[in-house]
C-alpha positions in Angstrom: 39.0 24.2 38.6 39.6 25.0 34.9 37.0 27.2 33.2 36.1 24.1 30.3 35.3 21.5 33.0 33.3 23.6 35.2 31.0 24.9 32.2 30.5 20.9 31.2 29.5 20.3 34.8 27.1 22.9 34.6 26.1 22.0 31.4 25.5 18.4 32.5 23.9 19.5 35.7 21.4 21.4 33.8 20.7 18.4 31.6 19.6 16.0 34.5 17.5 18.7 35.7 15.9 19.4 32.8 15.4 15.6 31.9 12.4 14.8 33.9 10.4 17.8 32.8 11.1 16.8 29.0 10.6 13.3 29.1 7.1 14.4 30.9 5.9 16.3 28.1 6.0 12.9 25.9 7.0 10.1 27.7 5.1 7.7 25.3 6.8 9.1 22.0 10.2 9.2 23.7 10.3 5.8 24.9 8.8 4.5 21.4 11.8 6.3 19.6 14.3 5.4 21.7 13.2 1.6 21.4 12.9 1.8 17.8 16.6 3.6 17.4 17.7 0.4 19.0 16.2 -1.8 17.1 17.7 -0.2 14.1 21.3 0.0 15.8 20.8 -3.8 16.4 19.8 -4.7 12.9 22.5 -2.4 11.1 25.0 -4.1 13.5 24.1 -7.8 12.7 23.0 -8.3 16.3 19.4 -8.7 16.0 18.8 -12.1 17.0 15.6 -14.2 18.5 16.0 -12.4 22.1 15.8 -9.2 20.3 12.5 -10.2 18.1 9.6 -7.5 17.9 6.3 -8.1 17.1 4.2 -6.0 14.6 1.9 -3.3 15.9 -1.4 -4.6 14.8 -4.3 -2.3 14.8 -8.0 -3.4 13.8 -9.9 -0.5 12.1 -14.2 -1.1 11.3 -14.9 0.2 8.1 -18.5 -0.7 8.2 -21.3 -3.1 9.5 -21.1 -5.3 12.7 -17.3 -6.1 13.5 -16.9 -8.3 16.8 -13.3 -9.5 18.6 -12.8 -12.6 20.7 -9.9 -12.5 23.4 -8.2 -15.5 24.5 -9.5 -14.2 27.8 -13.0 -14.4 27.0 -15.5 -16.5 25.4 -17.7 -13.9 24.0 -17.6 -11.8 20.8 -17.3 -8.1 21.9 -19.1 -5.7 18.9 -16.0 -3.4 18.4 -16.4 0.4 17.0 -13.9 2.6 15.8 -10.3 1.0 16.4 -8.4 -1.4 18.7 -5.1 -2.9 19.3 -4.8 -6.4 18.3 -2.9 -8.8 20.4 -2.3 -12.9 19.5 -5.1 -15.0 19.8 -7.6 -12.4 19.4 -10.3 -13.8 16.7 -12.1 -11.1 14.3 -15.3 -11.7 12.8 -17.1 -9.6 10.1 -20.9 -10.1 9.8 -23.2 -10.2 6.8 -22.6 -6.5 6.3 -19.6 -5.8 8.2 -15.9 -4.7 6.7 -12.7 -4.3 8.8 -8.9 -3.3 8.0 -6.1 -4.6 9.8 -2.5 -2.5 9.7 0.8 -4.0 10.3 2.7 -1.0 11.6 3.3 0.9 8.5 4.2 -2.4 6.4 0.9 -3.9 5.7 -2.7 -3.5 5.1 -5.3 -6.2 4.9 -9.1 -5.9 4.4 -11.6 -8.2 5.9 -14.7 -9.1 3.6 -18.0 -9.7 4.8 -18.8 -12.9 6.8 -15.1 -13.6 7.6 -13.2 -14.8 10.7 -9.7 -14.4 11.0 -7.4 -15.3 14.1 -4.1 -13.5 14.8 -2.0 -16.7 15.5 1.2 -14.8 16.1 2.4 -11.2 15.7 6.5 -12.0 15.7 8.0 -10.1 13.1 10.0 -13.3 12.2 7.2 -15.6 11.9 4.1 -13.9 11.8 0.8 -16.4 11.3 -2.9 -15.2 10.6 -5.6 -18.2 10.3 -8.2 -17.3 8.1 -11.3 -19.7 9.3 -13.6 -18.5 6.7 -14.3 -15.6 4.5 -11.8 -13.7 2.5 -9.2 -11.2 2.9 -7.0 -8.9 0.8 -3.7 -7.3 1.6 -0.8 -5.3 0.2 2.3 -5.9 2.4 5.2 -4.2 1.7 8.6 -6.0 0.3 10.3 -7.1 3.7 14.5 -5.9 4.2 15.1 -8.9 5.8 14.8 -13.2 5.3 13.8 -12.7 9.1 10.8 -11.1 8.8 8.1 -14.0 7.6 4.5 -14.1 7.3 2.1 -17.1 6.4 -1.7 -16.8 6.0 -3.0 -20.2 6.7 -6.8 -21.5 6.0 -8.1 -25.2 6.7 -6.7 -26.3 3.5 -3.6 -24.1 2.5 -0.6 -22.7 3.7 0.7 -19.3 2.1 4.3 -18.0 2.5 4.0 -14.0 2.1 7.4 -12.2 1.8 5.6 -8.9 0.2 3.2 -8.8 -2.3 -0.2 -7.8 -3.3 -2.7 -10.8 -2.5 -6.0 -12.3 -1.4 -7.1 -15.4 0.2 -10.6 -17.0 0.5 -11.9 -20.2 2.2 -15.4 -21.5 1.9 -16.6 -23.9 4.4 -19.3 -25.0 2.5 -17.0 -26.6 -0.4 -13.9 -26.6 2.1 -12.0 -24.9 -0.9 -9.1 -22.5 -0.7 -8.4 -19.9 -3.4 -5.1 -17.7 -3.4 -4.2 -15.2 -5.7 -1.5 -12.6 -6.4 -2.0 -9.6 -8.0 0.2 -6.9 -9.6 3.5 -7.5 -7.6 5.0 -9.9 -5.7 4.8 -14.0 -5.0 3.4 -16.4 -2.6 4.3 -20.0 -1.9 1.3 -22.0 -1.7 0.9 -25.6 -0.4 -1.9 -27.9 0.6 -2.5 -28.3 4.6 -1.9 -31.8 5.4 -2.3 -33.1 9.1 -0.3 -36.5 8.5 2.8 -34.6 8.2 3.8 -35.4 5.2 5.8 -32.9 2.8 3.2 -31.3 0.0 4.4 -30.0 -3.2 4.8 -26.2 -3.2 3.2 -24.1 -5.6 4.7 -20.6 -6.3 2.0 -18.0 -7.6 3.6 -15.3 -9.8 2.1 -11.9 -10.7 -1.5 -11.9 -11.9 -1.9 -15.6 -11.1 -4.5 -17.8 -8.4 -4.5 -21.7 -7.3 -7.6 -23.4 -5.7 -7.6 -26.5 -3.5 -10.7 -28.2 -3.0 -11.4 -31.6 -1.9 -12.7 -33.1 -5.3 -9.2 -32.5 -7.1 -5.7 -33.9 -6.4 -3.8 -32.3 -8.8 -3.3 -28.8 -8.5 -1.9 -25.6 -10.9 -1.7 -21.8 -10.9 -3.6 -20.4 -13.8 -3.9 -17.0 -14.9 -5.8 -14.4 -12.9 -9.9 -15.0 -13.3 -12.0 -15.6 -10.6 -10.0 -13.8 -7.8 -9.8 -10.9 -10.0 -13.0 -9.4 -8.5 -10.6 -8.6 -5.8 -8.6 -6.1 -8.0 -10.3 -2.7 -6.6 -9.5 -3.8 -3.3 -6.2 -3.8 -3.9 -6.4 -0.3 -5.1 -7.7 0.3 -1.8 -4.9 -1.1 -0.2 -2.7 0.9 -1.8 -3.8 4.0 -1.0 -4.3 3.2 2.6 -0.3 1.8 2.7 0.5 5.1 1.2 -1.6 6.7 3.9 0.7 5.1 6.9 3.8 6.9 6.2 3.4 9.1 9.3 2.5 6.3 11.6 4.1 6.0 14.9 3.9 3.3 17.4 2.2 3.1 20.9 3.5 2.5 24.3 2.4 -0.9 25.7 0.3 1.0 28.3 -1.7 3.1 25.6 -2.1 0.0 23.7 -3.8 -1.7 26.7 -5.7 1.5 27.5 -7.2 1.4 23.8 -8.2 -2.0 24.3 -9.6 -2.1 27.4 -11.8 1.1 26.7 -13.4 -0.7 23.1 -13.9 -4.0 25.0 -15.2 -2.1 28.0 -18.0 -0.5 25.7 -19.1 -4.1 25.1 -19.6 -4.6 28.9 -21.6 -1.5 29.1 -23.8 -2.4 26.3 -24.5 -5.4 28.0 -25.3 -4.6 31.3 -27.9 -1.6 30.1 -29.3 -4.5 27.9 -29.9 -7.1 30.7 -31.5 -4.3 32.8 -34.3 -3.3 30.3 -34.4 -6.6 27.8 -36.0 -9.1 30.2 -40.0 -9.3 29.1 -40.7 -11.2 31.5 -39.2 -9.5 34.8 -41.0 -6.4 33.3 -44.4 -8.1 33.1 -44.0 -9.4 36.5 -43.1 -6.1 38.1 -46.1 -4.4 36.4 -48.3 -7.5 37.7 -47.1 -7.0 41.4 -47.6 -3.2 41.1 -51.0 -3.6 39.8 -52.0 -6.4 42.7 -50.8 -4.0 45.2 -52.8 -0.9 43.8 -56.0 -3.3 43.6 -55.4 -4.7 47.3 -55.0 -0.5 48.5 -58.0 0.5 47.0 -60.0 -2.6 48.5 -58.8 -1.5 51.8 -59.7 1.9 51.4 -63.1 0.7 50.2 -63.8 -1.3 53.2 -62.2 1.4 55.4 -64.8 3.6 54.0 -67.8 1.3 54.6 -67.2 0.7 58.1 
């Protein structure tokens, strides 16, 4: 056999033998790097179709106060501490002292204000949907590189189409009013929500403008940024947050599932501990039974001594 083919064969055998050991050192990262490479190649070649659709890696981070999550599989709110990966149909709720942040890969940073409830309706990058049931959110989303990447923020009275911008949305249950604002860059197309199916007028918000939808009015118009300007400080924070995600790397599905289970399991443990010690009637009953048994034993001892 010629020397060069022998060397090639030996090198190939060495690579095959070393492969499992190399993957064992960093299995999660190598799998994700491979997936990213394939997606990038598909996008460059123009073959990135619906069958290859990807979902945003959505992560929740508790900033302060009480932040809770309800999953599609449960009917109870779980108090979350630290961070937790989010899946479609998860609902995040902040209390009167709660503030949370939500990240989408390294492309988007969203802050949820106090007394806010947000449903992660859909995370597919071609049509991501977030439903703001009540409260407020402030976000900075990078300009998407492809028209296939779309995002909506919905409230009970408005639909906001996002294409990469700095924006804020709030919804008041008391006044049934939706407010949307764009800050120093980007634009948002806003339409009034209507269950009748009729096509509604679209309002295009340019930078430093806002609009408000409420039941008391039938005509609406975009106005210069005013009331929603109070969120500008949060936008500055979001710019810093988004810049800090430069070294972000995705986690494997297995790792994401483990982190979700850990975050939700803490709630189960706390609930069990609470149930063990939070029933005052059971405690009083146990103490009464113990006292009665002690008195009966004392009476029996006294009777035996008299005999």
